[in-house]
C-alpha positions as CSV (number, residue, x, y, z in Angstrom):
1,M,13.0,-14.7,11.4
2,Q,16.7,-13.1,10.9
3,V,17.1,-9.3,11.4
4,F,17.4,-7.4,8.4
5,H,20.0,-5.1,9.3
6,W,20.9,-3.1,6.1
7,Y,18.1,-0.8,5.6
8,K,19.2,2.3,7.5
9,V,16.8,5.0,7.5
10,S,19.7,7.3,7.7
11,G,18.6,10.7,8.9
12,L,14.8,10.6,8.5
13,A,13.1,11.5,11.6
14,L,9.6,9.2,10.7
15,G,7.8,10.5,14.1
16,A,8.0,14.0,13.1
17,V,6.3,13.6,10.0
18,L,2.9,15.2,9.5
19,F,0.3,14.0,7.4
20,A,-3.3,15.0,6.9
21,S,-5.7,17.2,5.0
22,A,-8.5,17.0,7.9
23,P,-7.5,15.4,11.3
24,I,-6.2,11.8,10.8
25,A,-9.2,9.8,11.5
26,A,-10.9,11.9,9.0
27,Q,-8.7,10.7,6.1
28,S,-9.1,7.1,7.2
29,A,-11.8,4.7,6.8
30,A,-14.3,4.7,9.3
31,K,-13.3,1.6,10.3
32,A,-10.7,0.8,13.4
33,P,-7.5,-0.8,11.4
34,R,-7.1,-4.6,13.1
35,E,-3.9,-4.3,15.7
36,K,-0.9,-5.5,13.0
37,P,2.6,-5.6,14.7
38,P,4.7,-2.3,13.6
39,I,6.1,-1.6,10.7
40,D,9.6,-3.8,10.4
41,Y,12.1,-1.3,8.1
42,S,13.9,-4.7,7.2
43,I,10.9,-6.0,5.5
44,L,10.1,-2.7,4.0
45,H,13.1,-2.4,2.5
46,A,13.4,-5.9,0.9
47,Q,9.5,-5.5,-0.5
48,V,10.7,-2.3,-2.2
49,I,13.6,-4.1,-3.7
50,L,11.3,-6.9,-5.1
51,D,8.8,-4.4,-6.5
52,S,11.6,-2.6,-8.4
53,L,12.6,-5.8,-9.4
54,G,9.1,-7.0,-10.8
55,F,8.2,-9.3,-8.0
56,S,5.7,-7.8,-7.0
57,P,5.2,-8.4,-2.6
58,G,1.7,-7.0,-3.2
59,I,1.0,-4.0,-0.5
60,V,4.6,-2.7,0.5
61,D,3.8,-2.5,4.0
62,G,6.6,-4.0,6.3
63,R,4.8,-7.1,7.3
64,E,5.3,-10.7,6.1
65,G,2.5,-12.2,4.4
66,Q,1.7,-14.9,2.0
67,S,2.2,-11.7,-1.1
68,L,5.6,-11.3,0.3
69,T,6.5,-15.0,0.5
70,A,5.5,-15.4,-3.1
71,A,7.8,-12.7,-4.3
72,L,10.6,-14.1,-2.4
73,K,10.0,-17.7,-3.8
74,A,9.9,-15.7,-7.7
75,F,13.0,-14.1,-7.1
76,Q,15.4,-17.0,-5.1
77,S,14.2,-19.0,-8.9
78,T,15.9,-16.2,-10.8
79,R,19.0,-16.4,-8.8
80,G,19.5,-20.2,-8.4
81,I,18.3,-20.3,-4.5
82,Q,16.3,-22.5,-2.9
83,T,13.1,-21.2,-2.7
84,S,12.2,-20.7,1.0
85,G,10.0,-17.8,0.6
86,K,12.1,-16.5,3.6
87,L,14.6,-13.3,4.1
88,D,17.5,-15.9,4.7
89,R,21.1,-15.3,4.3
90,A,21.1,-16.3,0.6
91,T,18.7,-14.2,-0.3
92,L,19.5,-11.5,1.6
93,G,23.2,-11.8,-0.2
94,A,21.4,-11.8,-3.1
95,L,19.1,-8.9,-2.5
96,H,22.6,-6.9,-1.1
97,E,23.2,-6.0,-4.5
98,Y,20.5,-3.3,-4.5
99,R,21.0,-2.0,-1.3
100,A,20.9,1.7,-2.3
101,R,17.5,1.7,-3.2
102,R,16.3,3.1,0.5
103,P,13.2,1.6,1.9
104,V,11.7,5.0,1.9
105,T,11.7,8.0,0.6
106,R,10.9,11.8,1.4
107,V,8.4,13.6,-1.2
108,T,7.4,16.9,-1.4
109,L,4.1,16.4,-3.2
110,D,3.2,18.9,-6.1
111,P,0.1,19.8,-7.6
112,A,-0.4,17.2,-10.4
113,M,0.3,14.4,-7.0
114,L,-3.2,15.7,-5.7
115,Q,-5.3,16.7,-9.1
116,G,-8.8,14.7,-8.8
117,P,-11.2,14.5,-9.7
118,Y,-12.3,12.9,-6.6
119,V,-16.0,11.2,-5.4
120,N,-16.8,10.6,-2.4
121,P,-19.0,8.7,-1.4
122,I,-19.3,6.1,-3.9
123,P,-22.7,4.4,-3.9
124,K,-22.7,0.7,-4.1
125,E,-25.6,0.2,-6.1
126,P,-24.3,-0.3,-9.9
127,E,-27.4,2.1,-11.6
128,K,-26.1,4.9,-9.2
129,Q,-22.5,4.3,-9.8
130,A,-23.5,4.8,-13.8
131,E,-24.7,8.1,-13.1
132,L,-21.5,9.5,-11.8
133,P,-18.6,11.0,-14.3
134,S,-16.1,8.8,-12.7
135,L,-14.9,5.9,-10.3
136,G,-12.4,8.4,-9.0
137,Y,-10.2,8.0,-5.6
138,T,-12.4,8.9,-2.7
139,R,-9.9,11.2,-1.5
140,P,-5.5,12.3,-1.7
141,L,-4.4,10.2,0.5
142,E,-6.6,7.2,-0.9
143,K,-4.6,8.2,-4.2
144,L,-1.2,8.8,-2.2
145,A,-1.4,5.0,-1.1
146,E,-2.2,3.7,-4.9
147,M,0.6,6.0,-6.0
148,F,3.1,4.6,-3.5
149,H,1.9,0.7,-3.3
150,T,0.4,0.7,-0.5
151,T,-2.5,1.8,1.9
152,P,-3.8,4.8,3.6
153,E,-3.0,3.1,6.9
154,V,0.2,2.7,6.1
155,L,1.0,6.1,5.1
156,V,-0.6,7.0,8.4
157,E,2.0,4.9,10.1
158,L,5.0,6.6,8.2
159,N,3.9,9.7,8.9
160,P,2.2,9.8,12.6
161,G,0.5,13.2,13.6
162,G,-1.7,16.3,12.2
163,G,-1.2,18.1,8.9
164,A,-2.2,19.0,6.2
165,I,-1.8,17.1,2.5
166,Q,-1.3,19.9,-0.2
167,P,1.3,21.3,-2.6
168,G,4.5,22.1,-1.1
169,A,4.3,19.0,1.9
170,T,6.6,16.9,2.1
171,F,5.8,13.3,3.7
172,V,8.0,10.0,3.8
173,F,6.5,7.5,1.5
174,P,7.6,3.8,0.7
175,N,10.6,4.2,-2.1
176,V,8.6,2.6,-5.0
177,L,9.1,5.5,-7.6
178,P,10.4,4.6,-10.7
179,T,14.1,5.8,-11.8
180,S,12.4,6.6,-14.9
181,R,9.3,8.0,-16.8
182,D,10.3,7.8,-20.4
183,Y,7.3,6.7,-21.7
184,A,7.0,5.5,-25.3
185,G,6.1,8.5,-27.8
186,D,3.2,6.7,-28.9
187,L,1.9,5.8,-26.0
188,K,-1.6,7.3,-25.8
189,P,-1.9,10.3,-23.4
190,E,-4.9,8.7,-21.5
191,W,-2.7,5.9,-20.6
192,R,0.4,7.9,-19.6
193,Q,-1.6,9.7,-17.1
194,T,-3.0,6.5,-15.7
195,L,0.8,5.2,-15.8
196,T,2.4,8.1,-14.3
197,D,-0.3,8.3,-11.3
198,L,0.8,4.9,-10.3
199,N,4.3,5.7,-10.7
200,V,4.6,2.7,-13.1
201,E,8.0,2.6,-15.0
202,A,7.5,2.3,-18.4
203,R,10.5,0.3,-19.7
204,Q,9.2,-2.6,-18.5
205,P,10.9,-6.7,-19.7
206,T,9.3,-7.8,-22.5
207,G,6.9,-10.5,-21.9
208,D,6.6,-13.5,-24.6
209,H,3.7,-15.3,-22.4
210,I,2.2,-15.2,-18.8
211,V,1.1,-17.8,-16.3
212,V,-1.7,-17.7,-14.2
213,D,-0.8,-20.6,-11.5
214,K,-4.0,-21.6,-9.4
215,S,-2.5,-22.8,-6.6
216,E,0.4,-20.3,-6.4
217,K,-1.9,-17.4,-6.4
218,V,0.1,-15.8,-9.0
219,L,0.1,-14.3,-12.5
220,K,3.7,-15.1,-14.3
221,V,5.4,-13.2,-16.5
222,F,8.0,-14.9,-19.2
223,D,10.6,-13.5,-22.0
224,A,11.1,-15.1,-25.2
225,D,13.5,-17.5,-23.7
226,D,11.1,-18.7,-21.3
227,R,12.9,-16.9,-18.6
228,L,10.8,-15.4,-15.3
229,V,10.9,-11.6,-15.6
230,A,8.1,-10.7,-13.4
231,Q,5.3,-11.6,-11.1
232,F,1.9,-10.8,-9.7
233,S,0.1,-11.6,-6.6
234,A,-3.2,-12.5,-8.3
235,T,-6.8,-13.2,-7.1
236,M,-8.6,-15.7,-9.7
237,G,-12.0,-17.6,-9.5
238,S,-14.5,-18.9,-7.3
239,Q,-16.4,-22.3,-7.0
240,H,-18.9,-20.3,-8.7
241,D,-17.3,-19.1,-11.4
242,P,-14.0,-21.1,-11.1
243,L,-10.4,-20.2,-13.3
244,P,-11.3,-21.2,-17.2
245,I,-7.9,-23.7,-16.9
246,G,-6.5,-23.8,-20.6
247,A,-4.6,-21.8,-23.0
248,W,-6.1,-18.3,-24.1
249,K,-4.5,-15.0,-25.6
250,I,-4.5,-11.4,-24.5
251,N,-6.8,-9.7,-27.4
252,V,-7.1,-6.0,-26.5
253,I,-5.4,-4.0,-23.5
254,D,-8.1,-1.1,-22.3
255,T,-6.5,1.5,-20.0
256,N,-9.2,3.3,-17.8
257,P,-11.8,1.1,-19.1
258,K,-15.4,1.4,-18.6
259,F,-17.7,-1.3,-17.2
260,H,-20.5,-3.3,-18.5
261,Y,-22.3,-4.5,-15.6
262,N,-24.4,-7.7,-16.7
263,P,-26.2,-8.9,-13.6
264,D,-26.9,-11.8,-15.6
265,L,-23.3,-12.5,-15.4
266,F,-23.0,-12.8,-12.3
267,W,-24.6,-15.4,-9.5
268,D,-24.5,-12.8,-6.5
269,A,-26.4,-9.8,-8.3
270,K,-29.7,-8.6,-6.9
271,K,-32.8,-9.7,-8.6
272,D,-33.5,-6.3,-9.3
273,D,-30.4,-5.2,-10.8
274,E,-30.6,-3.7,-14.3
275,K,-27.6,-3.9,-16.9
276,A,-25.6,-0.3,-16.9
277,M,-22.4,1.1,-18.4
278,L,-20.2,2.1,-15.2
279,P,-17.9,5.1,-15.8
280,P,-13.7,4.8,-15.6
281,G,-11.6,5.3,-12.6
282,P,-9.1,3.3,-10.4
283,N,-12.6,2.8,-7.9
284,G,-14.2,0.9,-10.6
285,P,-14.9,-3.1,-10.3
286,V,-12.0,-3.5,-12.9
287,G,-9.6,-0.8,-11.9
288,V,-7.3,1.0,-14.0
289,V,-6.6,-1.8,-16.5
290,W,-8.8,-4.0,-18.4
291,L,-6.9,-7.0,-20.9
292,D,-9.5,-8.9,-22.4
293,L,-8.8,-12.9,-23.6
294,S,-9.9,-14.9,-26.4
295,K,-12.0,-16.5,-23.4
296,E,-15.6,-14.6,-23.8
297,H,-16.2,-11.9,-20.6
298,Y,-13.0,-13.0,-19.2
299,G,-10.5,-10.8,-18.7
300,I,-7.2,-9.5,-16.5
301,H,-7.5,-6.4,-14.6
302,G,-7.3,-3.7,-11.6
303,T,-9.0,-3.9,-8.4
304,P,-10.1,-1.3,-6.3
305,E,-9.4,-3.3,-3.4
306,P,-5.3,-3.8,-3.3
307,Q,-5.3,-5.3,0.2
308,N,-7.8,-8.2,-1.1
309,I,-5.4,-9.5,-4.0
310,A,-4.8,-13.3,-3.3
311,R,-7.2,-13.6,-0.6
312,T,-10.5,-13.4,-1.6
313,Q,-12.3,-14.8,-4.6
314,S,-13.6,-13.5,-7.9
315,H,-16.1,-13.8,-10.7
316,G,-13.5,-15.9,-12.5
317,C,-11.6,-13.0,-13.7
318,I,-7.9,-12.3,-12.8
319,R,-7.2,-9.5,-10.2
320,L,-4.2,-7.8,-9.8
321,T,-3.9,-4.5,-7.9
322,N,-3.9,-1.4,-9.8
323,W,-0.5,-0.6,-9.9
324,D,0.3,-4.3,-11.0
325,A,-2.1,-4.5,-13.6
326,A,-1.0,-1.3,-15.2
327,R,2.6,-2.2,-14.9
328,L,1.6,-5.7,-17.0
329,A,-0.2,-3.5,-19.9
330,L,3.2,-2.7,-20.8
331,M,4.7,-5.8,-20.4
332,V,2.2,-7.6,-23.0
333,K,0.6,-7.1,-26.2
334,P,-2.3,-7.9,-28.2
335,G,-1.8,-11.6,-28.9
336,T,0.4,-12.5,-26.1
337,E,0.0,-16.5,-24.8
338,A,-1.9,-16.5,-21.6
339,V,-1.9,-20.1,-20.0
340,F,-4.3,-20.8,-16.8
341,Q,-2.9,-23.6,-14.6
342,E,-4.2,-25.1,-11.7
């Protein structure tokens, strides 16, 4: 692949930053991560720019993958460039305009960024989850990773060593912070907190209609002139619960939703499972946003497992990362048409 020369992480001693409120091993997942190539800061720079423009590359991790390919194709299509899905010369030229947004940024943590509630461990059984006050983040590192559109493992890579996650500490993150947080005055307080935590910029393009494309594994947002203004990688359907092809509408947008668990609607539910009302939270089955559809029992929603988007199957609904679901909720409104196609 062509080297992406224009990122320049000026003045950042990435290897010298400490990161952990306990040893890193205690903050990371119990399972050892699979071997991956090192972070490529030229790719990271492209991901950050694409994310800021509304063409979500999925997890911002400085590595190639199908979500980045889909994001590049969307960006290329809006710029009249051949849709190669690669960082070719023409695409680099088009991205050059946005090079002022650097790939990483240093951020000093404040108390709000580290505020819980935290729930650890989260039980697997729905009936036990229903007893919890929330399905919040399990630890500060998980919250910070989602806030900056990445994973705990990537944050550890960006900040090797040991240290303390605490107010006043400064660490390196992907530079996905919005340029503005001027939320609409009539935005409900619970929405404002969710969107602030996920660093979603309120002033998003207005979506006239959306298209969920099964073959491309993406959700596309179009304006009233049928121009593509945003795109998100998505998980949609399975052999047991296929994507409901057709034209539907968004009925309700619910942020920080509770989840009605009904085992009768899940082919893989356990025989002894009972109906349960699960509390809200980013680690809930539908994440931080539920966009209810005119197709009964179907919706567009977030997920507690962003690394699996477009790589696994769903029970028929459309899953986005929590940060993309929150962003989509600002682009559309009840009544927006949603077309599902092969």
